[in-house]
C-alpha positions as CSV (number, residue, x, y, z in Angstrom):
1,M,-54.3,-0.9,3.7
2,R,-50.9,0.5,2.7
3,N,-49.6,0.0,-0.9
4,H,-45.9,0.2,0.2
5,E,-43.7,-1.7,2.5
6,E,-43.3,-0.1,6.0
7,K,-39.8,1.3,6.4
8,I,-37.7,1.7,9.6
9,R,-34.7,4.1,9.7
10,L,-31.4,2.8,10.9
11,S,-28.6,5.1,12.0
12,L,-24.9,4.0,12.4
13,D,-22.0,5.9,13.8
14,I,-18.9,5.2,11.7
15,S,-15.6,6.9,11.3
16,V,-14.9,9.4,8.6
17,Q,-12.5,6.9,7.0
18,Q,-15.2,4.2,6.9
19,H,-17.7,6.7,5.4
20,T,-15.2,7.7,2.7
21,H,-14.5,4.0,2.0
22,L,-18.2,3.2,1.7
23,K,-18.9,6.2,-0.5
24,M,-15.9,5.3,-2.8
25,Q,-17.0,1.7,-3.1
26,A,-20.6,2.7,-3.9
27,A,-19.4,5.2,-6.5
28,K,-17.2,2.6,-8.2
29,R,-20.4,0.5,-8.7
30,G,-22.6,3.5,-9.7
31,L,-24.8,3.0,-6.6
32,S,-25.9,5.3,-3.8
33,M,-24.5,4.4,-0.4
34,R,-27.9,3.2,0.6
35,E,-28.1,0.9,-2.4
36,Y,-24.6,-0.3,-1.9
37,I,-25.2,-1.2,1.8
38,L,-28.5,-2.9,1.1
39,E,-26.9,-4.9,-1.6
40,A,-24.0,-5.9,0.6
41,L,-26.4,-7.0,3.4
42,A,-28.5,-9.0,0.9
43,Y,-25.3,-10.7,-0.4
44,S,-24.2,-11.4,3.2
45,E,-27.5,-13.0,4.0
46,E,-27.3,-15.1,0.8
47,R,-23.9,-16.4,1.7
48,Q,-25.1,-17.3,5.2
49,E,-28.0,-19.2,3.8
50,K,-25.8,-21.2,1.5
51,D,-23.5,-22.0,4.4
52,T,-20.6,-22.5,2.0
53,E,-17.0,-22.7,3.0
54,I,-14.4,-20.6,1.2
55,D,-11.4,-22.5,-0.1
56,P,-8.0,-21.3,1.3
57,E,-6.9,-19.9,-2.1
58,S,-10.0,-17.8,-2.6
59,F,-9.8,-16.6,1.0
60,S,-6.1,-15.6,0.5
61,K,-6.9,-13.7,-2.7
62,A,-9.8,-11.9,-1.1
63,L,-7.7,-10.9,1.9
64,K,-4.9,-9.6,-0.3
65,K,-7.4,-7.6,-2.3
66,L,-8.9,-6.1,0.9
67,R,-5.5,-5.2,2.2
68,K,-4.6,-3.5,-1.1
69,E,-7.9,-1.5,-1.1
70,K,-7.3,-0.4,2.5
71,Y,-3.7,0.5,1.8
72,N,-4.7,2.5,-1.3
73,L,-7.5,4.3,0.7
74,A,-5.1,5.2,3.5
75,K,-2.6,6.4,0.9
76,N,-5.2,8.6,-0.9
77,L,-6.5,10.0,2.4
78,S,-3.0,10.9,3.6
79,K,-2.5,13.0,0.4
80,R,-5.4,15.3,1.4
């Protein structure tokens, strides 16, 4: 009998910009990209289980934050 959980490898094809964005977000949180992605997936599953609705104000704030992050990422990448 195995003492560890069986693992399966997953490969994704993503753009260089997406990779850079993921790496930056993980670094901001002090996580590896693997840890960051697994945490994001767990959070997504948790949100789906709760089946909660986001109020319009929270959605608007989150969307503005996402737009700002993407703008800053594009700005930083264009400086390279």
